[in-house]
C-alpha positions as CSV (number, residue, x, y, z in Angstrom):
1,M,29.3,204.4,-45.2
2,Q,25.6,204.5,-44.8
3,Y,25.1,203.9,-41.3
4,D,21.0,204.7,-41.4
5,P,20.3,201.3,-43.7
6,I,21.9,199.3,-40.6
7,K,19.8,200.9,-38.1
8,R,17.0,200.2,-39.7
9,V,17.9,196.2,-39.7
10,L,18.9,196.4,-36.3
11,G,15.8,198.5,-35.3
12,D,13.8,195.7,-37.2
13,V,15.3,192.9,-34.9
14,F,15.2,194.5,-31.7
15,N,11.8,196.1,-32.0
16,K,9.7,192.9,-31.8
17,T,9.0,192.7,-28.2
18,P,9.9,195.2,-25.1
19,F,12.2,192.3,-23.8
20,L,14.4,192.3,-26.9
21,R,14.3,196.2,-27.0
22,R,15.8,196.4,-23.4
23,V,18.0,193.8,-24.3
24,F,19.2,196.3,-27.1
25,F,19.8,198.8,-25.1
26,N,21.7,197.1,-22.7
27,L,24.1,196.0,-25.4
28,L,24.4,199.4,-26.5
29,D,25.3,200.8,-23.0
30,L,28.1,198.1,-22.4
31,L,29.7,198.6,-26.2
32,L,29.1,202.6,-27.2
33,L,31.5,204.5,-25.7
34,R,29.8,207.9,-26.0
35,T,27.0,206.1,-23.7
36,W,29.5,205.8,-20.8
37,H,30.2,209.6,-20.9
38,V,26.6,210.9,-21.7
39,H,25.5,208.7,-18.4
40,K,28.5,209.9,-16.6
41,E,27.4,213.2,-17.5
42,L,23.5,212.5,-16.7
43,R,24.7,210.9,-13.2
44,Q,26.2,214.0,-12.1
45,W,23.4,216.4,-13.4
46,A,21.0,214.0,-11.6
47,G,22.4,214.3,-8.1
48,N,19.9,215.5,-5.5
49,R,17.1,216.0,-8.5
50,R,15.8,212.4,-8.4
51,N,13.3,213.0,-6.3
52,Q,12.4,216.3,-7.7
53,E,10.0,217.0,-10.8
54,Q,12.3,218.1,-13.7
55,N,11.6,218.4,-17.7
56,I,13.9,217.1,-20.1
57,L,14.2,217.3,-23.5
58,D,16.0,214.4,-25.5
59,A,16.8,216.8,-28.9
60,G,17.3,214.1,-31.6
61,A,16.0,210.9,-29.9
62,G,16.7,208.0,-32.6
63,F,16.4,204.9,-31.0
64,G,15.1,206.3,-27.5
65,Q,17.9,204.7,-25.5
66,Y,18.8,208.1,-23.6
67,T,15.0,208.5,-23.2
68,Y,14.4,204.9,-21.7
69,H,17.9,205.4,-19.4
70,L,16.9,209.3,-17.9
71,S,13.2,207.5,-17.6
72,S,14.8,204.8,-15.5
73,M,16.6,207.0,-13.3
74,S,13.4,208.6,-11.9
75,P,9.8,208.4,-12.2
76,K,9.3,212.2,-11.4
77,W,11.0,213.3,-14.2
78,N,8.8,214.7,-17.5
79,I,10.8,213.6,-20.3
80,L,9.8,214.9,-24.1
81,A,11.8,213.2,-26.8
82,V,11.9,214.6,-30.7
83,D,13.1,213.3,-33.7
84,V,12.6,213.7,-37.5
85,K,11.9,210.1,-38.2
86,E,8.0,209.4,-38.0
87,E,8.9,205.4,-37.7
88,Q,11.2,205.5,-34.9
89,V,9.1,208.0,-33.1
90,S,5.9,205.6,-33.2
91,D,8.0,202.8,-31.9
92,N,9.7,204.5,-29.0
93,N,6.2,205.5,-28.1
94,Q,4.8,201.9,-28.6
95,F,7.7,200.6,-26.1
96,M,7.2,203.0,-23.5
97,R,3.4,202.5,-23.3
98,A,4.3,198.8,-23.2
99,L,6.9,199.4,-20.1
100,G,4.0,201.7,-18.5
101,R,6.3,205.1,-18.4
102,H,3.8,207.6,-18.8
103,N,5.8,210.5,-18.1
104,V,7.5,210.0,-21.4
105,L,6.1,211.2,-25.0
106,F,8.3,210.9,-28.0
107,K,7.1,213.5,-30.6
108,I,8.3,214.4,-34.7
109,A,10.1,217.8,-34.4
110,D,12.8,219.5,-36.4
111,L,15.3,221.0,-33.9
112,V,15.9,223.9,-36.5
113,H,12.5,225.0,-36.0
114,F,11.7,223.5,-32.3
115,R,11.4,226.0,-29.6
116,Q,9.2,225.9,-26.0
117,P,10.5,229.1,-24.6
118,E,12.1,227.9,-20.5
119,S,10.2,224.8,-20.5
120,Y,13.7,222.4,-19.8
121,D,15.7,222.1,-16.8
122,L,18.0,219.7,-19.2
123,I,18.5,219.4,-22.6
124,L,20.5,216.3,-24.3
125,S,21.9,216.3,-27.7
126,V,23.9,212.7,-28.1
127,D,25.4,212.5,-31.8
128,V,22.6,214.8,-33.2
129,M,24.3,218.4,-34.1
130,E,27.1,216.3,-36.9
131,H,23.8,215.7,-39.1
132,I,22.5,219.2,-38.9
133,L,23.9,222.3,-40.7
134,E,21.8,224.9,-39.3
135,D,23.5,224.3,-36.1
136,V,23.4,228.0,-34.6
137,D,19.8,228.2,-35.0
138,V,19.7,225.1,-33.0
139,F,21.5,226.2,-30.5
140,K,19.5,229.6,-30.1
141,N,16.3,227.3,-29.8
142,F,18.0,224.9,-27.0
143,Y,18.9,228.4,-25.3
144,A,15.4,229.8,-25.5
145,S,14.1,226.3,-24.6
146,L,16.0,225.8,-21.4
147,R,14.6,227.4,-17.9
148,P,17.0,229.7,-15.9
149,G,19.6,227.9,-14.6
150,G,19.3,224.3,-17.2
151,M,21.9,222.7,-18.9
152,L,22.5,221.6,-22.4
153,V,24.8,218.2,-22.4
154,I,26.0,218.0,-26.1
155,S,28.3,214.4,-27.6
156,T,29.4,214.9,-31.2
157,P,32.6,214.3,-32.8
158,S,35.7,216.7,-32.9
159,D,37.9,217.4,-35.7
160,Q,40.6,215.6,-34.5
161,G,39.5,212.8,-36.2
162,G,35.7,212.7,-35.5
163,S,33.7,210.7,-38.2
164,D,37.1,208.7,-38.7
165,V,38.6,211.8,-40.8
166,H,42.1,212.3,-40.7
167,G,42.9,214.3,-43.7
168,D,41.7,216.7,-45.8
169,D,41.7,213.9,-48.7
170,E,39.5,211.8,-46.5
171,T,35.2,211.8,-46.2
172,S,33.3,210.9,-43.1
173,F,32.7,207.1,-42.2
174,I,29.2,207.8,-41.7
175,E,28.0,209.6,-45.5
176,E,25.1,211.2,-43.2
177,H,27.3,213.4,-41.3
178,V,27.0,217.4,-42.9
179,R,30.2,218.0,-40.7
180,D,33.1,216.0,-39.8
181,G,33.4,217.3,-36.4
182,Y,33.8,220.4,-34.3
183,N,36.7,222.4,-33.2
184,I,36.5,222.5,-29.6
185,N,36.6,226.9,-29.3
186,E,34.4,226.6,-32.6
187,I,31.5,224.8,-30.6
188,Q,31.8,227.2,-27.7
189,D,31.6,230.2,-29.7
190,K,29.1,229.2,-31.3
191,L,26.9,228.4,-28.3
192,R,28.0,231.8,-26.8
193,S,26.4,233.6,-30.2
194,A,23.4,231.6,-29.3
195,G,23.2,233.1,-25.7
196,F,25.2,230.8,-23.6
197,S,27.7,232.1,-21.5
198,K,29.1,229.5,-18.8
199,M,30.3,226.5,-20.9
200,E,32.3,223.5,-20.2
201,A,34.2,221.3,-23.0
202,R,36.1,218.1,-22.9
203,Y,37.5,215.7,-25.3
204,S,36.3,211.9,-25.4
205,Y,37.5,209.2,-27.4
206,G,41.1,209.6,-26.4
207,K,43.7,207.1,-27.5
208,P,41.6,204.2,-25.5
209,G,38.4,205.3,-26.8
210,Q,39.8,205.1,-30.7
211,I,40.7,202.0,-30.2
212,S,37.4,200.9,-28.6
213,W,35.7,202.3,-31.1
214,R,37.3,200.5,-34.0
215,L,37.0,197.2,-32.1
216,S,33.2,197.4,-31.0
217,M,31.8,199.9,-34.0
218,K,33.5,200.5,-36.9
219,Y,34.6,197.0,-38.1
220,P,31.4,195.7,-37.3
221,M,29.4,198.2,-39.3
222,L,32.0,197.9,-42.2
223,M,31.2,194.0,-42.2
224,L,27.6,194.3,-41.6
225,N,27.6,196.9,-44.7
226,T,29.4,194.5,-46.7
227,S,27.1,191.8,-46.2
228,K,24.1,191.1,-43.6
229,V,25.4,187.6,-43.3
230,F,27.9,189.0,-40.8
231,F,25.0,189.2,-38.1
232,I,25.3,185.8,-37.7
233,L,29.2,186.1,-37.0
234,L,28.8,189.0,-34.9
235,P,28.4,187.1,-31.3
236,F,31.6,185.3,-32.1
237,Y,33.3,188.6,-32.9
238,Y,32.0,190.2,-29.9
239,L,33.4,187.3,-27.6
240,V,36.6,188.0,-28.8
241,T,36.8,191.7,-28.5
242,F,34.4,192.7,-25.6
243,P,36.7,192.6,-22.6
244,F,39.0,194.6,-24.5
245,S,36.7,197.2,-25.6
246,L,35.3,197.3,-21.6
247,I,38.5,197.9,-20.3
248,L,39.5,200.5,-22.9
249,N,36.1,202.4,-22.2
250,W,36.6,202.4,-18.8
251,L,40.2,204.3,-19.3
252,D,38.6,206.8,-21.5
253,V,36.1,207.6,-19.3
254,N,38.0,207.8,-16.4
255,N,40.8,210.1,-17.7
256,R,41.5,213.5,-19.5
257,H,42.6,213.8,-22.6
258,A,45.0,216.3,-24.6
259,S,42.9,215.7,-27.7
260,G,40.1,213.2,-28.8
261,T,37.9,212.3,-31.7
262,G,34.6,213.2,-29.4
263,L,33.8,216.1,-27.8
264,I,31.6,216.3,-24.6
265,V,30.3,220.0,-24.3
266,K,28.1,221.3,-21.3
267,A,26.2,224.5,-21.5
268,W,24.2,226.6,-18.8
269,K,21.3,229.4,-19.2
């Protein structure tokens, strides 16, 4: 399934006003399990840093929902968000200016080549690395761009069924992925080869999360990929499934999983 055309349609609908954009981000925060996991890591990192100036890179910003969240956590944080898609960068800058958040800037950049030595206290990369073939080059750029003691947070599919691939004869649910998912040891080895020595990795999307993902994301996306008429039916669909997804998301975030279709990886310079 091609995910980008559906994202463009959603962007066209919710980009009309800053209010609609904020509603959209709030909906994503509730529905997307990876957002629950990422927000948990950001809360832990923030700690007593909320009153300190910090430089942050959102590496592969997409719609900009994580940059928006970070900019809501502290006005003292300076955030650079980069993406390869010019239209999203432009839309995101207009949105942030409309909110009066002048500590945020979106720029066009290719992570394979983007490097700003010792510039960032935090680098966030959410559902990006599965789209980039030259991943070790990107990890080297991340390492070089972090300040000493800085942290990298990555959310990406795992090889335990990430991208909804469960066998050798299956292909990724998302056609734009260049890899179906990382082995938990593989991604740590690649980060180590890029210079990182201290790392933590855990599975997300355990059994509860996998059910939630199907209910809240896979089935709606399959319907929308079939016909845009399903936009009309989506509110009724979520009225039924949303309470179950919330419970499943909470269970996934608050439990450790021996395996899972997602990975949360942290590395420190």
